[in-house]
N, C-alpha and C positions, 0 to 999 in steps of 0.2 A: 570728642568726649561725649558720653551719654548725658542727657539732661537729667538733672536731679528732681525735675518736676514729677510729682506723684501721678502715676497713671491710674486710670479707672477702667475696670473690665466690666463690660456688659454681656449678658447672655441673650442670644437671639434664638427664640424657639419657633416651632411650627414651620420650619423651613422645608419646602418640598425637596424630595431626594434629588430632583434634577438640577437644582440651582447650584451654581459654582461660587467659589469665593470671589472671583472677579465680578460676577453678576451682583453679589451682595454689596461689594465695594461700590459698584455703580449706583445702587439704590441709596446707599448712605451719602455718597457724594452729591446726589441730586437733592438731598435734604440739607446739606451744609450751605451756609451763607458764603458769599464770595470771599469775604475776609477769612472765614473759618477754613476754607479750602487751602488758604496759604499758611495759616497758623497751626492748624490741628492736624497732627499725624495720627494715623491709626492702622492697625493690622487686623486682618480677619483670618481666623483659623476654624475650619469646619471640622466637627467631630461627630461621631455617630450618636444618635439618641439612644440612651440606655433602655428606653422603653421599647420593647421588641414588638413594634407594630409594623415596621418596614415602610412606614409612610412619611417619615420626616427625619430631619437631622437638626443639629444644633450648631450655632456658631459662637465662638468667643471673640468679642471685638474689644481690642485694647486701645483706648484713647490715651495717648501718651502726653498730650499737651493741653489737657482740659476737656471738659464735657461740652459737646455742641449744644446749641440753643434748643434744637428740636427734642433733646432728651433732658432738658433742664428740670422738667417736672419731676423726674425720678430722683433728682438731688434733694428736692424738698420732701418728696414722699418715697423713701427708699423701699417701702414694701409694695409700691404700686407697679403697674405694667404700662407700657406704651406701645400701641399697635400702629402698624403702617400697612396700607394697602399697596401691594406690588402689581396687582392687576385686578380685574373684576371679581375674581374668585379666590385669590390667595391673599391672606393677611399674615404678617409676621409680627412677633411680639418681642419687645425689648424689656429686660428687667435687670435690676442690680441685686435683688435679694437671693437669687440662686436657690429658691426653695425646691424641695424634692431632690431627685438625683440628677447629677450632671456628670457625664463621662468626659474625661479630660484628654484622651487621645485614642487613636485607633490601635488596638493590640494586633500584633502579628499572630498568624494562625500556626498551630492550634493555640487556643486560649488556655493558659495553664491554671489561672486562678482569678477570682474577683477580689479587689481591694476596695473597701468602703471606709471613707474618712468622715467622722462625725465631729462637728465643731462644738465649742462650749457655749455657755450662757453669755449673752450679749456679744457673741462672736459673729463672724461672717463665714458662710460656707466656703467662699473662695479666698477672701482677704485674710482670714485667720492664719492661713498656711503660706502666705506670701511674705517673702523676705523683705527686710527693711533697707537693703542696700540700694545703690543707684540703679541697678538693673531690675530690681523688683521681681526676682525669680520666685515662681510658685513651685516649690520642689515636688509636690505630688504630680504636677504636670510636666515640668521641664526636665526633672532629673529621673523620675521613674520611667518616663517614656523611653529613656535610653538604657537604663539599668535593668528594668523589668519589662521589656517590650512585649512579652507574651501575656502580661496581666492586664485585665480590664479594670482600670482605676477610676473610681467614682467618688464624688463628694456628696454629702447629704446636708441639705439646708432646711432650716425650720425657723419659725418666728421666735428668735431667742433674745430679741431686744428687751431690755429691762424697762424701758420707758413706754413700751407699747401697752395697750390695755388688754392684752391676752389673758385669758383665765386658765390657760393650760396648766395641768399638773404633770407630774412625772408619768402617771398612767396615760394621760392624754398624748403626751409626746411619744410614748412607747407605741400606742395604737396607731398614730400617724406614720411612724417609721415602718411598722409591720405592714400597713396597708400599701405604702409606697414600694416596699421591697418585693411584694408579690408581683409587681408589674415589671420589675427588672430582672427577676430570676423566675421566669414563668415557663420554662421549657424543661423537659425531662433531663436534658444535659446540664443546663445551668443550675437546676436545683441541687445537683450533686457535684457541682464544680467546687473545688477547694475555695474557701473564703477566709480572707484576712481582714481584720478590723484595725483601724487606727482611730483612736478616740482622744479628744482633748477635753479636760475639765468635765463640765456637765454632760458632754457627749458620752463619756464613759458611764455616767449614771443611767442615761437612757438605754445604752447598750446592755448594761447589766440587768436592768429591769426587763428588757425584751427577752433575753436569753433565759432568765429565770421563769418568765411566763411561758415561753415555748416548751420548756421541760415538762410542763404540766398539761400540754395539749394531747389530743388523741390522734391515733394513726389515721383516722378518717377526716381529720381537719385538712386545710389547704396544703397541698404537697410542698409549696415553697416554705411554709411555716414549719411543717413537721420535719423537713430536711435541713432547716437552717442551722440547728445546733450540730447535727451530724457533719455538715460540710465545713463548720468553723474549725480551723486548724490553729491559727495563731492570732494574738491580739497585742498591739502596741498601745499601751495606756500612758498618756502624757498628763501628769499632774491631776489625776482623777480624785475628787474629794469623796472617797468611799465612806469616810466618817464625818462628812460635812465640811463646809468651808467657812471662812470669816466673811460675814455679810453685813457687818456693822455699818460700813460706809454706804452700802446699797440701801440699807434701811433709812439712813439719814436722808438720802436722795429722795426716797419715797415718803418721808415723814409728813410732808405737807398735806398728803392725801391719805388719811387714815383708811379709807375704803379702797385704796388702789388694789386691783386684782392680783398684782404680783406678790403681795404679802403672803398669800397662801403658799406660793412656790418657794419663797424664801424660807418659810417655816419648815418645809420639807427638806431643804438642803442645808439647814443651819447645822453648826457643830453639835454633835451628840444627838442627831435626829434619830428618833425611834424607827422611822421608816427606813432610813439608810442602814441602820444597824441590823435590822432584820434582813434586809435585802443583801447585805454584805455576807452574812452567814450562808445564805442559800447560794449566792454567786460563787463563793470560795469552794463549796462542796461540788458545785456543778462543773467547774472548769479545771479541776485538778489534773486531768489528762490532756489539756490543751497547752499550747506554747504561750506563756504569758511573759511579756517584757514591760516592766513598770519604770517609767522615767519620773524623777521628782526634781523640783526646782531647788536650787541652792542660792538663789538671788531673790531678794525681796522686791515687792511690787508697790509702787505708789498707790495710795488709796484715793478713792473719789473725793473730790473737794469742789465746793461751789465757787466760781470765779465771779466776783461782784462786777467786774468791769465788763466781762462778756455776757454776764447773766446766764452762764451755762455750767454744767458739771463736767469735770475732767480729772484725769489722774495726775493731780499736782500736789496731793496731800503727802502725809508721812508714809515712810516705807513700812511695809508689813509683809509677813509671809502669808500668801493667799491660801495655799494648801500645804499644811504641815506634812513632813516626811511620813509620819505614821499613818496619816490619812491617805496619802498618795500610794501607799503600798498595800497589797493584800495580806502581807505578813505570812505568805506561804514559805515553805522551806526553799533554800536557794536552788535546789535542783528542779523545782517546779516553777519558780518565779525568778526571772533575771531582773535585778534591781540596779538601775543606772542613774546616777546623779548628773544633772546638767547645770552648768553655771549660767542659768538664764532665769528671768523672772517668769511669772505665770503666763504672760502673753507671748514672749519671745521663745519660749521653750519649744514651740512648733514652727518657728520661722527660721529657715536655713538659707543663707545667701549663696552658698557654694557647696559642692560635693565634699569639700574638705572639712566642712563644719563637723564638730565632734558628734553632735546629735544625729546628723544625717549618716555619718559613717556607721554608727551603732544601729540606726534604723535599717539601713539597706543591708547590713550584714545579716540581721535577723530575718528580714523579708526574703532575701535570697535563700536562706536556709529553709524558711517556710516553703518556698516554691519547690525546692528540691525534694523535701520530705513528704509534702502533702499528698501528691497523687496516690502513692501506694497506701498511705494511712487512711485516706478518705475512702478510696475504693474498697479497701478491706472492711472499713466500718460499715459501708452500705451493703457490702456483700453479705454480711451477717444478717442484714435486715430483709434481704430479698430471696426468693426461691432460686436455687442453683440448678444448673443443667449440666449434664454429662456431655463432653465433646462428641459431636456426631457430624453428619453431613447433610447438606441441603441439595445435593446433586440430584436432579429429578429423573435420572436415567439409571437403570440397572446396568451391571457390568455386562459388556458385550462378549458373549461366548464366541462370536465369529471374528473377533479382533485378531489380526495377524500382523507380524512385522513391526516396523517403525521403531525398533529398539534404539537405533542411533539417535532419533529425535527425542525419545523418552529419556535417554541418558543425558542428552544435552539439557533438557528441561530440568532434570534432577540436579545437574551440576550448577545451574544458575539459581534455581529456587532455594536449594539448600546451601549453596555457596561453598567455596573451598576454604574459607577462613573459619577458624575455631570460634571467632567472636560472632555472636548472633547479630544479624543485620537484616534490614529490609531489602528484599530482592524482587525484581520483576522480570518476567520473560514474556515473549509474545510468539505465538504460532501464526504465521502469515502465509496465505496462499489463496488461490481462486476458490470459489464456492464449490463444495462437493469433493474437495481434495482430501478431506479426512481430518481437518483441524479439531473439530469438536469431538470426534471419536478418540483422538489421541488424548485430548484433555479429560474426557470421561475415564479412559483407562488409567491415566495418571492419578485422577482423584481417588479411584478405588485402590490403587497401589499405595497411595499415601495413607489411607485409612487402615489398610492391611498392615503396613509396616510401622505406622505411628498412630495408634488408636487414641492417643491423648491430644492429637491435633484436630482442630475444627477444620472442616472443608466446606466452603460456601460456594454456591453457584448463582451467578447473577447474569441476567441477559442484558447485554449492552446495546441492543438494537435501537432503543429509544428511551427517553427519560422516564416514561411511565413504567416500562418493564424493568428498568434499573431500580426504580423506587420499590416496585413490587418484590424484587429480589431482596432488597434490604428489609422489607417488611417480613419476609419469611425468616430472615436471619434473626430479627428482633423477637419473633415468636418462638423460634427454636431455642434461643439463649435465655428466654423468659425475662425480657427487659420490662421493667415496670412502666406502664402507661403506653405501651406500643400500640394498643388497639384504639386509643382515643383519637378521634378525627382531627383534633387540633395539634397533634404531636408532630414535630418535625422529625420524621422517621430517619432521614439521612443523617441528621446531626446526632440523633440518639444512638444509632448503630455505629457511626463513625467514632463517637466518644468511647463506646464499649470496645471497639476494635483497637483503639489507641491505648487502652489500659492493659499494660503488660501483665497485670495480675490475673487477667482472664485467660491467659495461656496462649499457646501458639495456634495460628490459623493460616490457612491458605485460601485465597479467593480466586475463583475462575470467572473471568468476565468474558462471556461468549458473545460472538458476533459484534464486537466493538468496531464496526466498519466506518462509522461516521464520527470524526473527531468533534463535530459540532454538538453532538449529544452531550459531551462532557464539558462543553463551554457554555451550556445553558444554565439558567437559574433553576433550582428545584421548584416544584409546584407551589410551595408556600410563598416563594418570592416572585412567582411568574408574573403576577399582575403589576408588580413594581419594576419589571425589567426595563421598561422604557425610561424610568426615572431613578435608576439606582445610583448610588454613590460608590465611588471606587473603594472607599474604606469599609463599606458594609456588605459588599457583594461577596457571596460564596457560590461558586459554580459547582456543578455536580462533581467535577474532578477533585474539588477541594475536600470531598468527603471520602476520598480514598487515602486512608492513613499511610504514613511512611514509617511507622514504628517498627522496631526491630523484632517484635514478636509475630509479625505477619509478612506474607509474601503474596504476590499477585501473578497469575498466569492469564494472559489475554489471548483470545483468538480473533483474528481479523482478516478480512479480505484486503484491507488497505494498509500498506506499509507506513504511510504517513500518519494515519490514525493511531497505529500502534506506537509509532515514535512519540507522538504527543503525550502518550500515557507512560512511556518508558523513559524518555529523555535521552536515549542513545540507540544506535543501530546495532551495536555489538551483541545485544541480547535478543535481537529479533531472529527467530529461527524460520527459515524458508521451508515450507512444506510443499514438496514437489510430488508428481505422480509416483505411484508405487513402483518398486523394482519388479522385474518380470516374474521372479520366483514368488515374491509375496503376493503379487496380483493373482497368480495362478492358484496359490493356496487359498486366497479369499474366495475366488470363484468356485473352487472345489468344495469349500465349506458351505457356501450359500446354496449350491446346487443340490437338489434332492437326490439325483441319481449320478452315477459315475459319468465322467466326461472324457472325451478324447483330448489328450493334452495338446496334440498338434493343432487341432481345430480351435481349441480353447485359446492357445497362444495367438492365433490369427485374430480371433475376436478381441482379445485384450489389446492387441496393437491398434485395432480399429477404434477401441474405446479410450485410447491414449493412457491406459493403466490408471484411470481416475476412479477412485473407490465408489463414488456415488453412481457413476455410469455402470460400473460393474454390478453393484447391488441392484440397480434398476433392471439391468438385463437378466440377472439371476432370478429376480422376483417374477419377471414376465415369463421366463422359461419354466420356473417352478409352478406357477399358477396354471400353465397350459400343457405341462408334460402329461403323458409321453408324446402327445401330438406335436409339441414343439421341442426341439432339441437345440443344443448349442450350434450344431451344423445348420439347421433350418433357420435359426435366428440370424446367424451370420449371413446366410444367403439373402434373407429378407432385408437385413441391414444394408447390404451392398447393392440391392436391386435398383434403388433410385433415391434421390434426395427426399422425395415425398415419403417413402416408406421409412427412411432413416429418421426423418423428423417425427413421424408418428410414433416410432418406438422410443425415441428420446423424450417425448412429451408425456408419456404415460406415467402417472403417479400411482404407484402400487401401495403406498403407505410404508412407513418404516418407524417402528417404535424406538429405534436407536437415535432418532433425530427429534429436534424440537417440533412440537405438534403444529406450530404455525409455519414451519418451514416447508417448502415444496420438496418433494422427493424426485422431481423431474430435473434432469441436469440442465435442460434448456431453460426452464422456468427459474431455476436457481441462478443461472448466470445472467438472465435478463434483468434480475434485480440490480446487479452491479451495473449493467449497461444503462438502465434507466437512471440510476443515481448519478452516474457520470454525465449523462445527457442533461440532467437538471442542474448540476453544479458546474459543469464545464462543457458546454456544447461543442466547443472547438475540439476538445480531446475526443469527444464522442464521434465527431466527423472523422477524425484521424483513425480511430479504431474501425469505423465502418469501412473506410477506404482500404485499410490494411487487411481486412477480412477477404478482400477480392484477390489478393496476391496468392502465390504459392506460399504455404505456411512457413517455409524456411528460406533464408537468404533474402528477406525483404530489403531492398536497397534504401539506405538513408537518402541518397541523392534524389531518387524519384519522389520521395515524400516531401523533401524540401522544395523540389520544383513545383509541387502542388501548392505548397504554402506561398511560393513566390507569385504564382498565378492568382491565388486568392487575394494576396496583398495588392497586386496590380489592379485587380478588378475593384477592390474596395476603394483604392485611391482614385480610380477613374470609372465610376459607376456607369457612365454612358458607353463605355467600351463593351465589347461582347463579353458575356458572362463566361468565366473559365469553363463552365460545364457545357456551353453551347457548342455545337459541332460545325466545323467548316466542311466544305465539299472536299472530296478526295483529291490529293495532290499526286496521285500515282502517275498521271501522265506527265512526262518531262516537259511537254510544251506548256501545260498549265502552270507548272512550277516556274518556268521562265517568265510567263506573263505576270504571275504574282510578284516576282522580284522587280519587274519593270514598273509595276503599278504601286509598289510600296512607297508610302509617304516618307518624306525626309524627316529624320529625327535628330535632335541636337543633343550632344553629350551633356549629362548632368554633372554637377560638381562632385568630386570624389567624396567629400564629407557627407553629402546627401546620400550617396550610394552606400557608404559605410553605415550610416544610421539606419537605412532601410534594411540592409543586410543583418545588422545587429538585432533589429526588431524581429525579423523573420526567424533568426536563429533562436532568440529568446523564447518566442511563442512556441516554436517547435519543441524545444527542449522542455519547456513547462508542460506541454501536452503529453509528450512521450513519457515524462516522469510520472504523470497521473496514471497512465496505462501500465507502466512498469510497477508502480506502487500497488496496483490491483492485481498484479501477476498475470495480466492478460496478454502482455508481450514480454519478451526477454531479449537481452542482447545476445546475438549469435557471434558476431565479430564486432570490430570497431565501426564497421560501415554497414552492417546488416542486422536485422531483427528476425525473430522467429515467434510463431504462435502455436498453441496447441491445435491439433486438427479439429477437435470438437468445439473449441472456442470460436474458431473461424466459422464453422458451420452454424453454430448457435447465433453468432452475430448476424450472419446473412439471413437467417430465419426471422430474427428480430427486425432487421431492415425491411424484410418482406411484409411483415405484419404491420409495420408503421408506414408502408408505402414509400420507402426511401430507396429501395434496392435499385430500381431503374435509373434514378438520378445518379447514384454512385457508380453503376455500371458504365454509364456514359463518361463520367469523369475518369474512370480507370482506363477505358479504351483510349481516350485522348492522351493520357499519361504515357501509356505503352507505345502508342503510335508515334508520339513525338520523340521517344527515347530510342526505339529500336531502329538500327541503321539498315540501309539498303546495300545490296551488293554493288560493286565488288568490295570484298572484305580485305582490309589490311590487318596487321597484327592487333592494333587497338580495337578495331571494329569486331574482330573475332572474339576478343576477350569480353567486350561489352555484350555481344550476342550470347555468349556462353553464360554470362551472369543473368541476363534477362530472359532467356528462353523458358526456364521453368515457370515464369510468371505470365508467359503468353499462352500456356496450355489451357488455363481456366477460361480464357477469353472465348474459346470455342463454344462454351455454354452460355456466354453472355450476349447472345444476339439481342440487339436493342429493339425495343418496341417503336421508338422514335425513328420514323423513316429517314429523317435527315442525318441520322448517325450511322446508317447502314454502310455507306461507302467507307467511312473511317474504320469501322469494324472489319470490313473486307480488306482494307489497306494493311491493318495489323496482321490479319490471317495470311495475306499474300507474302508479306515480308518474312514472317516466322516460318511459313511453309518452305520458303526457299532455303532458309538456314537449317530447318529441321531435316529436310530430305538430304541436304549435303552432309549432315551429321550422322545420318543413318536412322533417324527416327521416322521411318517411312510411313508407318501406320498413322501416326499423329500428323505428319506432314501432309499425307493424302487427305485426311479429314479436313484440315485447315484449307488446303488448296481447293478442295471441292466446294466448300462453303463460300470461299472468296469468288470462285468462278460463277456460282449461282447468283450472287449479289451483283457482280459486275455485268453479267449478261442481262440482268433485269434493268439495271440502272444505265449502263453505258452501251450495251449491245455487244455482239460477238466481235465485231471488227474494231476493237479498241486495244491499244497496247496494254492498258491496265488489266484487261480481261485475259490477254494471252499469257501474261507472266505466271499467274497461278495455274493456268492450263499446262504450261510447260513443266512446272514443278510437279503437278499431279501425274503427268506422264512419266517424269523421272522417278517418282515414288513407285509407280507400277513396275518400272524397270527393276528397281532394287528388290521388289517383292516377287519378282518372277512372273508377273502378270503380263506376259509378252504381248498377247493379242490386244488387250485393252490399251496397253501402253503405246504400242505401235500405231494403232488407229488414232489415238489422241495426239501423239507427237506428229503424225503425218498431217492431221488437220491443222495443228499449230503452224507447221511448215508452210502449208498452203496460204494461211492467213497472213503470216509474216511476209511471204512473197508478194501478196497483193498490197500490203500496207507499206513495205519498206523497199521492195525490189530485190532482185536476185543476189546482188553483191553486198548487201548490208551485212555487217558482222553478226548481228543477232540472228538473221535468217540463216547464215552459214553455220553458226553454232548449232542451230536447231537441226540442220541437215546432218551434222556430225552425230547428233543424238539418234536420229532415225537410222543412220548407218550402224550405230552400235546395237540397236534393237535387232537388225538383221543379223549382225555378226553373232550376237549372243544366242540367236535361234538357229545358228549354223547355216544361215542363208548367206554364205560368204560371197558368192558371185554377185548376188543382188547388192550387198553392202559395198563390194569393190566397184561395181558399176556406178553406184550413186556417188562415191567419193571421186572416182576418176572424172566423172562429168563435172563435179564441182571444181576440181583442180585443173580443168582444161585439158585433161588427158595426159599431162606430162609432170607427174609429181616429183620425179627424181631431179628435175632441172632446178627446183627450188626458186622459181621465179617470184614466188610470194613468200615473204618472211613474217607476215603478221601472225599473231598467236593462234587465231582460229584456223588458218591454213596449215600451220604446223601441227595443230591437233588433228586435222584431217589426215595428214601424212602419217602421223603416229598411229592413228586407228588403222590406216592401210597397212602399216608394218605389222600390227597385231594380227590382221587378217592373214598376211603371209605366214606368220608364225603358226596360226591355227591350221593352215594348209600344209604345215610341215616344210615350208620353203624357208628354212631357218637361216640360211646364209643371206638370202634376199631380205629377210626380216631384220637380221642383225645390221646389215649395211644401211638399210633405210633408217633404223633407229639411231645408228651412229651419226648419220648426216643430220637428222633432226636434232640430236643432242648437241652436236657441234654448232649448228645454227642458233639454237636457243642460247647457248652459252655466249656466243658472239654478240647476239642481238640484245638479249635480256640480262645476261650476267649469270655467273655460276650459282649465286644464291637464290635464284628465282624459283618459284613453285613449279613452273613448267619444266624447269631443269630437273627438279626432283622427280616429277611425274615421268619424264622421259627416261630417267635412270631406272625407275621401277619397271617400266615397260621393257627396256633392254635387259634388265635383270631377269625378267621372266623368260626371255629367249635363252639366256645363258643357262637357266635352270633346265629348260628342255634339252639343252645340249649337254647337261650334266657338268657344266663348268662352274662347280659350286664355289670355288674360291673367287672367280671373277664376279659371280652374282653377289657374293658376300660383300665385296668391296663396294659395289654399286649401292646395295641396300644400306650399308653403313653410312655412305656419304649422303644418300637421299634422306636417311633418318635424321641426320644432323640438321639438314635444311628444314625438314618438316617440324622438328622440335622447336626451332626458333620461331616458326610462324604459327603453328597450331597449338591448341591446348592439349593437355595430357590425355584427354579422352576423345580427341577428334578422330573421325572415321578414317581419314587419309593416313594419319599417324599410326593408328592401330593396324591398318592393312600393311603398312610398311614394316611394322614390328613383327607381324605374323609371317610375312615372307622371309624376313631375316631369320626368325626362329626356325622356319622350315629348312632354310639353307644350312643353318648351324646343325640341325638334327641330321641332315644328310651327311654332314662331315663328322658326325658323332661327337659334336661339342654339346653334350647333353645338358650340362649344368647351366651354360649360358642360354641354351634354348629354353630350358625350363623356366628361368627367370623371366624371359620375354613373354612366354605364353601365359605364365601366371598373372603378370601385370595386365595383359590383354583381357584375360578371363575376368579378373576383378572388375575391370571397367565395363566390360560387356554385360556382366550380371547386374551391375548397379544401374547402368543406363538403359539397357534393353530388356532386362529380365532373364530368368533362367531358360525360358522356353523359346527364345528367339533363335533363328537358324544360325546367325553369326555367333551367338553365345555357345551353341552346341558345337560349332566348328572349333571354337577356341578350346573347349573342353577336350575335344578329340586330339587336337595338336598337343595339348599338355599331357594327355595320357600316353601319347607316343614317346614324349621326352621321359616320362616316368618309366616306361617299359625299357627304354634304352639304358637306364640306370638300374634296371631290375628292381624297381620300387613297385612290385606287383600289387601290393595291398592298396597303395594310393591310386595306381592306374585302375584297379578293379573298382574302387569306390566311385571314381569319375565315370567309368563306363556304365556302372549300375545306375548312376544318376541320369546319364544320357538315355539309357534303355527305358527307364521309367517315363521320361518325358516323351520319348518317341512313341511309346505304347499309347500314351494319352493323346498326342497330337496327330500322329500318322496312322496309328492302329497297329496291333500286334503282328499282322500279316504283311505289312509293307516291307519291301526288300531292304530299305535303309534300316528299319528296325531289326530285321533278321540278321543283317550284317553286324550290327552292334551286339546282338544277342550271341552270335557266333564268336566274336572277338572276346566278349566277356567270359564265355565258357572256356576259351583257350587260356585266359589268364588264371581262371580257377583251376584248370588242369595243371598249369605250371606250379601252382601253389599246393598241388597234390590234394585238392578237394574233389574227390571223385564223385561223391553223391551229388554235390551241388552242381558239378559240371554236367552230369547226366540230367539233372532237373531242368537245365536250360537247353542242352543239346538235343535231347529227344524231341521236344516240341518244335525246336528250330528246324530240324530235318523234316518233320511232318508238315509244317507250314511251307517250307521251301518246295516240297513236292507238290503241294496244292497250288502254290502261287506260280512257281517257275517251271514246274514239270520235273519228272524224275531224271531226264537226260541233260538238264541244264548244268553247265560246268560248276556253278556255285553249289548246286544241289549235290552233285557227285563228290565235290571236295568235302562237304559237310558230312556226307554218309561215311566217307573214308575215315574222317576223324572220329566219328561216333563208333565205328567198329574198333578202332584202336583203343579208345577209352573203355569200351565195353569189355574188351579182352584183357585190358590192363587191370 
């Protein structure tokens, strides 16, 4: 049960903002005596200081079991102060008098009103409102904090003790009050904040005096004073002696001292006082349009009487009515004054023990009504007193005539900002994307559309890049809407504008916060509070974001590069709109608008693809072309852009200026993005390293697994710093012998507990996901699949240039080389290895340009190139494979010498690339050299040497040197291949090549028999599903094709296709060759539909993997057009032949026989379509060039002349 002991509340002032309640409790405990620590209980509650200096706070300390000894002096001298040093510079002050203003609790934001309570004569600023029950509740503090949480409630104390020797008159008390209130309502916002007064007894007299005096002030007086009456909305008057009160007992108390200074005051407040009578008339006339509630007492109060035993005065005398009903009421009509009787005496009329008390129920009902009504009434009242402004815009950019597209985004913004509900509500949307993607341009266009469609709506533009620019934006708003006092240096501009925006009477507004990239900007204190940031108290802090109102009359559109920053301002992801690169059509329209002269759409589309369809890059290119035209065109710009990384960087770094963008923003796409890179590097270095690493991959299909492997190595290094750094390079392990030695020398490692491994794995996973989230939030990377990421082409390029500028590129190149070298498998390839190679190969292509400066890393670079060259050549990427192999050979020759297995592997692949490219002479010379070296190193019978011999034989065969090839193979096989004494795969390959030579010599029966024996042996030794089985089937199928045994060939190709499909990926060279052969066989059997389907799939892959101009792609086109012709799809066949013809003219020349053959076939299709003129346009020059190239008597020339005569006559 609660103690009935009366508690005493002390006020502690001058508390620094940094001090906590626990720290103050510690200070008090240090002052208590040992016994007091046991007997005295106390609570500490920190509250904001109402004096808006931002430097201190106040504590209310409630001693529930008596006053401690160190404060006993304040019991004897209630008007005194007691100070305590808490350190060398800080002093805090205890008092019981509560003079001046004391705030009772921290209001929630936004603050709706101020409540000021003024106590009566001989009352106590705090104690007068405190209930008499066992809990001693102080209703202004304990009840209003719950029922009116948005109100700032303060009590006002003054020297009201009758026994003091104060000489104060009503005028003096009024002046003191007005001087104090200037310090608690001293900002533009607070001076116009709704104000409710609660007055008891003589406190009401002081209040009336002040309001009457204020009504006579001039507009040039102090703004707090001049606005006080205008901001006053409602007053609760408890037993106010408007016509004076009974003071006979007080006079008796003071009778012993005829010269006591309080006699003057008693004369002023006595019944029928002339001063009060005059003041009452003025007060009634003044407040007729305010809300007045008058409470009067219906219970008498004991008068003061002297106690001879205690020798003190106390209320033990007769009962009397202190303030009569007529005196307690203003006697205004009932609709102007609410008159409420309370069955309490003069003291208890303002003491409520619970919320159910009659007086409290009436008081809170009226106060809540005040709070609901006041904002609109007060704002309207001040609106009449200040200059008005017509809704307009502070957007600093004119409407962009070049703006195109983005309608889907603008519609989405409109649907969010305006909302789908008929009820007006606050909405927020955010445009998020990488720099230069066009977010601000969309926002500018939206702002102009808003003003166009809704001229009664304010549109405000605020830059959110930093707190200073944000505040400058608010200052422009204050100036535009003509807020009073906005230009004064001590004005809290954020609070002033925020309050204006929160006032629905000011109409609808839309705010655009541009470049809100850093969430930290909005979690800072504004400039006025910046100095106190280190010592702020949680109840008094208002961050920049707190000045963005959420009232229903306004909406906010945000542009940001950072999705997380946008979320912090929106509170949800659903209203974040991703701004991606422009669509092809919109991008082309933009370039056409920006260009001064007409442009070729085909060339323009190529340029736009290079620029990733990013608006800033497009504008940058258009500005460069426009400034230098006609010498520079879209075509010459594209050529320069593609020439080299250096020229590309130079073009992307040029800042040509753009009045459509912020004057402080760069118009260079590289500079724009490097702002994001730098911010990430400063705030999250680990994420910056991840971005740097990802920029070295191919931009699409970046594997999550490789990135996590990098994190694992970083983790291992951090855990064991003495180990080799993850970026340091080891010697090449290309030599199998060195690999074996490494395994033998590897130290013994002991397994770690599973729990430890899981913790490490979880840590790595968490760090990786956190970092990738940062990059995704900035739109620098995006999910491609669940296991891969992708980046914009220009983002990658700009990141690498940024690394280069910061001298980090070489370090990251070395790390990247190690990652790929560790991950890329060596032959032979099983199904899983092939899949992995297929996934990783695009990421090995950039490595060709990453030759490390560090000499120790060269071998590992060569290792990557060697492995990827092997796979690349096997896949048909012969040009790229040749470049890789050539670089690997150069490094290995320098580092290891020519007679080393590591050197010979890329030499072998390079020769193989030459073979596929038809470079017979270079390929044969190199493969012969490799054969000689393998013979020296491994001996004649080693499988690697024998496999190389087979390759040399193929070179001879493909150059039609069949006898030389046969002689070489017979020598290798011991002269008796048909006896099949050797059944190893290499020997079987030798025999298969030999069979192909027989086929080429038209010894078809011998070729068939040999192939059948090889196939039977392979099936028996290696199994039916082996790759060599499929290869052998294809070779035999070719023999059947020469024999025109189409059905037998079809069966073999179908069976081999099933095997190859299980092993190879859908775009593998072996599989595609198999499909092509099957399609050819089907065409020969006039199964055109099936053939068309196969050839179309082959062509799609060839074009995607090799490009349109590759010879294999042209062959695929030719096979497909034959299938079209067989179905009489002449138009489709003609389109394909036209494409082949244009490519061959460009690559082979118009007079090449291959080009002429295509030209002739195309003319034949046009003739079939009865296009005579078009046929002649092709056929005439075809015949002319055939005569020049082949001669007039060549069969091809004669056939073409014959067709020309037929067409000419027809």
